[in-house]
C-alpha positions, 0 to 999 in steps of 0.5 A: 873791355868785355873780356879780361886778359887770360891768366896764363896757367903755369905747369911743370911737366916731366915724364916718369921715364926720364932718368935725368929728371930727379922727380921721375920714377926712372931717376937712379936715386937708390933708397932703402925701403922694406929692408932692401935697397932699391936702385930707383922708384921704378924698380920698387914699384914694379917689384911690388906688383908680384907676390913671388919674392924671387921674381921681385928680387930679379926686378930689384936686381935689374940693371936699368929702370926700363928693364925693371919696367919691362919685367913688371909687364911680364904676363908670365908671372901672376900679379897681385890681385889687389894691384889696381887698388894699391899701385898708387900707394906703392908709387907714392911710398917709393917717391916719398922715401926717395925725397926723404933720402935726398933732400935736394930732390925734396927741395926741387919739389918744394921749389915748384910752389903751387905750380901744377905738375903734369906727367906728359907720358904720351900713351899713358892715360892713368899715370900720365896726361896722355898726348891730349892732356885728358889723362888722369895724371896720377903721377903728377897728382902724386908728386903734388901730394908729396909736395904738400906733405913735405911742406906740412912737415917743414911747417911742423918742424918750424913750429916745434 
């Protein structure tokens, strides 16, 4: 045989804005961070875009992660100047703390083993893979990084 059989690549797919998926930033799993309780990672992420504490509080108090997202896209409020540089850090912090708050969510991530994770958000080529899978997939990469950190912490506890 000239060609070896093609190895099927396993892929865990999700969309950030699916409130029913516990790994999504829209999942309504409240957590405490920076002295506040955040209804979702999306609420935290969107509020962190702005230096205006009153507007950040309005985002935090919004009824749904989609509403927080809409407020976060506001052109009427000035975004932090360093936002593009720090946005992955804030999404990572919120998601990591959610996993630490809800061991069952951390376990879902750990149970994915080494499977690649892709955010299939169609029109987002930064956080998502885009509709043609050529996007940056920053959200999937972030989840895989958190999975590695959680695994490392488990191993450290096991060796103590």
